[in-house]
C-alpha positions, -999 to 999 in steps of 0.1 A, spaced: 317 -74 26 288 -83 4 288 -66 -30 266 -35 -31 266 -31 -68 285 -34 -101 301 -1 -111 321 10 -142 347 36 -135 361 57 -164 390 81 -160 421 88 -181 440 99 -149 456 67 -137 461 80 -101 425 93 -98 411 61 -114 430 38 -90 421 59 -59 384 58 -67 385 21 -77 402 12 -44 379 33 -23 347 20 -39 360 -16 -38 365 -13 0 330 2 3 317 -31 -11 312 -24 -48 324 -46 -77 345 -23 -99 355 -25 -136 378 4 -146 387 19 -180 411 47 -190 388 59 -218 351 62 -225 355 45 -258 368 14 -242 341 14 -215 314 18 -241 328 -10 -263 328 -32 -232 292 -24 -223 280 -28 -259 296 -62 -261 278 -73 -229 245 -60 -243 250 -78 -276 258 -110 -258 232 -110 -231 205 -88 -245 206 -64 -216 228 -46 -191 210 -57 -159 243 -66 -143 256 -30 -144 243 -7 -117 261 26 -124 289 44 -144 312 69 -128 331 88 -155 353 118 -159 339 144 -183 371 156 -200 387 126 -219 403 121 -253 384 104 -282 350 106 -264 341 131 -237 315 126 -210 286 143 -229 290 121 -259 294 91 -236 261 99 -218 243 104 -251 254 70 -263 246 53 -230 210 67 -231 205 50 -264 222 17 -253 207 14 -218 188 45 -206 181 30 -172 218 30 -161 227 61 -141 258 79 -152 276 102 -128 302 126 -143 332 140 -125 343 175 -136 367 202 -127 353 234 -112 359 253 -145 338 228 -164 306 228 -143 287 242 -173 296 211 -193 284 188 -165 251 207 -163 248 203 -201 254 165 -196 225 163 -171 203 178 -197 211 150 -221 206 124 -195 234 122 -169 221 112 -135 244 135 -115 278 152 -114 306 157 -89 329 186 -89 367 183 -83 382 185 -58 358 162 -40 357 142 -8 356 104 -12 327 103 13 307 125 -11 315 101 -39 302 72 -18 269 90 -10 263 100 -47 272 65 -60 250 48 -33 221 70 -42 225 63 -79 228 25 -73 197 26 -52 177 44 -79 189 18 -104 178 -11 -82 144 5 -76 139 10 -114 148 -27 -119 124 -37 -91 97 -16 -108 103 -34 -141 100 -68 -123 69 -55 -106 53 -46 -140 62 -80 -155 50 -98 -124 16 -80 -125 13 -88 -161 23 -124 -154 -6 -131 -131 -4 -111 -99 -36 -92 -109 -72 -96 -120 -85 -64 -136 -74 -37 -112 -69 -60 -82 -33 -68 -73 -18 -94 -50 8 -121 -47 -4 -139 -16 -19 -174 -17 -52 -160 -5 -54 -135 -34 -44 -162 -59 -74 -182 -47 -95 -152 -54 -80 -147 -88 -87 -183 -98 -123 -181 -86 -128 -148 -104 -114 -163 -136 -138 -192 -134 -170 -173 -125 -164 -145 -150 -173 -169 -178 -206 -178 -162 -238 -159 -157 -246 -168 -121 -251 -141 -94 -220 -134 -72 -219 -122 -36 -185 -106 -26 -178 -102 11 -150 -85 30 -141 -55 51 -144 -20 37 -115 -11 15 -105 -46 6 -113 -41 -31 -147 -56 -35 -156 -34 -64 -123 -42 -81 -133 -79 -79 -167 -71 -94 -151 -52 -122 -127 -81 -128 -156 -105 -131 -173 -82 -156 -142 -75 -176 -131 -111 -178 -164 -124 -192 -186 -122 -222 -203 -91 -209 -171 -70 -210 -183 -49 -239 -216 -41 -222 -221 -16 -193 -208 -21 -158 -231 -1 -135 -223 3 -98 -245 17 -70 -239 20 -33 -271 11 -15 -262 33 14 -254 64 -6 -290 70 -18 -320 77 5 -344 47 8 -372 69 -7 -352 74 -39 -334 40 -42 -364 21 -57 -367 48 -84 -329 47 -89 -329 9 -94 -361 4 -114 -368 38 -129 -401 57 -127 -430 67 -149 -438 103 -157 -461 117 -130 -456 88 -107 -447 112 -78 -440 149 -73 -411 159 -94 -413 130 -118 -417 153 -149 -405 127 -173 -399 89 -175 -366 78 -160 -346 47 -168 -334 28 -138 -300 13 -133 -313 -22 -143 -321 -8 -177 -288 11 -179 -269 -21 -172 -289 -41 -199 -267 -68 -213 -240 -61 -187 -234 -62 -150 -251 -44 -121 -230 -41 -90 -250 -36 -58 -225 -25 -32 -234 -27 5 -264 -48 -2 -266 -57 35 -280 -22 42 -309 -26 17 -344 -18 32 -365 -49 38 -392 -37 14 -367 -33 -14 -352 -66 -6 -386 -82 -14 -387 -63 -47 -351 -72 -56 -359 -109 -49 -388 -108 -73 -366 -93 -100 -340 -120 -95 -366 -147 -97 -386 -134 -127 -359 -114 -145 -384 -86 -150 -386 -51 -136 -415 -26 -132 -408 11 -129 -423 31 -101 -458 42 -111 -459 19 -141 -482 -11 -146 -461 -30 -171 -431 -53 -166 -400 -53 -188 -377 -82 -194 -340 -76 -183 -307 -93 -191 -284 -82 -163 -259 -101 -142 -260 -92 -105 -228 -89 -85 -235 -78 -49 -211 -69 -21 -212 -63 16 -189 -58 46 -216 -71 70 -221 -106 83 -253 -115 64 -257 -147 84 -261 -127 116 -284 -102 98 -306 -131 87 -308 -144 123 -317 -109 135 -344 -105 108 -326 -77 90 -319 -96 58 -341 -121 39 -326 -156 38 -342 -163 4 -326 -132 -11 -292 -142 4 -293 -176 -14 -303 -159 -47 -274 -135 -44 -248 -159 -31 -249 -185 -58 -211 -180 -60 -197 -164 -28 -163 -148 -29 -145 -136 3 -117 -109 1 -94 -113 31 -83 -81 49 -49 -67 41 -35 -75 76 -41 -112 67 -21 -110 35 8 -88 44 30 -102 15 7 -81 -8 17 -48 9 50 -42 -9 37 -49 -44 6 -27 -37 26 1 -23 49 2 -53 20 0 -76 4 30 -60 37 48 -59 40 44 -97 4 54 -102 5 86 -82 41 94 -89 34 96 -126 1 115 -122 17 141 -99 52 144 -116 67 134 -83 105 127 -78 97 97 -56 111 65 -71 107 39 -43 108 29 -6 137 22 17 138 -12 34 128 4 67 98 20 51 87 -13 36 91 -30 70 70 -2 86 43 -7 60 43 -45 66 40 -40 104 10 -16 103 -25 -30 109 -43 -14 80 -78 -13 94 -88 6 63 -72 -21 41 -61 -14 5 -80 19 4 -61 32 35 -28 21 20 -36 38 -13 -45 70 6 -12 70 25 9 63 -5 -8 91 -25 -3 115 3 34 107 7 40 109 -31 23 143 -34 40 158 -4 75 143 -7 104 160 -24 127 130 -20 135 101 -43 134 75 -16 106 73 10 120 64 44 102 51 75 99 85 91 82 99 60 52 76 64 24 92 85 15 59 103 24 44 136 53 21 139 32 -10 144 0 -23 159 -3 -9 194 -40 -8 204 -49 -14 240 -68 -45 230 -38 -60 212 -16 -51 242 -38 -70 266 -43 -98 242 -5 -103 240 -1 -97 278 -25 -125 288 -14 -150 261 13 -164 284 -9 -161 316 14 -138 336 10 -131 373 -8 -99 385 25 -84 394 40 -92 360 9 -77 342 12 -46 364 49 -42 356 44 -47 318 14 -23 318 33 5 336 62 0 312 39 1 282 21 33 294 55 50 302 67 42 267 36 55 250 37 88 270 74 93 264 82 89 301 59 119 310 50 110 346 20 133 349 4 119 318 13 83 326 -1 86 362 -34 100 348 -38 71 324 -29 46 352 -53 62 376 -27 67 403 -7 97 416 28 104 407 43 93 441 28 59 435 42 58 400 77 68 412 76 40 438 64 14 413 92 25 389 118 18 416 102 -15 426 103 -28 391 138 -15 383 127 10 357 148 37 374 178 38 398 173 52 432 170 45 469 139 30 485 111 55 488 110 76 519 80 83 540 69 113 521 69 93 489 48 66 504 24 88 523 1 94 493 9 61 476 -9 35 497 -33 26 469 -23 -4 448 -23 -1 410 -37 -36 405 -68 -28 425 -73 4 405 -65 -13 372 -89 -43 376 -120 -26 362 -99 -11 334 -85 -45 324 -119 -62 324 -135 -33 305 -109 -33 278 -110 -70 272 -148 -70 270 -149 -45 241 
């Protein structure tokens, strides 16, 4: 059996120590046993002095009543030597108060004698898992610091490393940048990374979403307005270009900008001057423009919805952020980052994810990208009272199961019509939990036909259908499904 962890067992009762050591060894743990806490502490201190850490030790299981050094003193010393190592104390029923006191000074848990060995394995397993998660978090922090991030953007995939390298190069320049990518991929984080990594870092970073402000007010918001220029303009107002002087102006969702404003923005980019609404004078500006959009601007140019000359002014340096589903290796590190962020902010007991939970996160489609992932993790952290998030705790589907993806997979191997019918019926039955009424409604057939098809395809055991079964089941599923198939694939 593969080793599950390295455990120190401390007990002055030889019989008890040998029993626990044998049991945990058979459970897959590497055990080092000591008759006294003084000996165990000397051993651990020697390792720490020699190697500089105790990363190879996962947990200490110790009796609380021992000569020379009791469990409480041992815990206090361990918290100074290596506070990350969980210490579980074993105590007699009459000494529970001492064990509670030990948890106050830093013990991870306690077990009351007499105990069941299965209980020991559960408590030890949980403690070792927490230890491993803490070590993973330490590795995560060091890896993020090592180069898995730019500003507030995190990723370890090859695609994101390419983005990081490009951001690092362009942040030192002054050219305009156009960031493209689906909603929620982190376009504003890239823009902030460009700003914070360059010579304008100490100047303002001003962001505006071009879809969040009515078109009638957007010009005034960008360029400012003079006093009395329109009803309600009771004083001169500085625009965002002026607010961002010397720094960076981030124009999010630039693809939704009105054509008239596109022309005015183009002139600003060409002349580096702005004119407030209702004013007759121009003012020089020193602002770097970083724009972003989730739209395909090439298509918008063809459709006459976006100016080609403005596009080339904005996209001096284009940066594309791939969707999260195309860089799934980033999901675990992002999930752990958000868990730490919201766990700390909400004083949550959550410390990590089980392997099944990570696998479920990896298999999900994430149409909302990083923003959706962050939302899910925050929700789980706030609502959970557990230390380890498991797969069933995640409020997401088990995988990508849209009808479009089902048919895409179904036709990839060019099946026969009968094979497609069989696979589709099985798919619908699975998605409806075997509920015949619901499945027959979705399939567009009556229940008798569904029963007959189930028998034909071997989904259920039973005799051939009798006449009463077949009386109302003369229609064929494929003929009824043909419009549904073509409609689904065309969308």
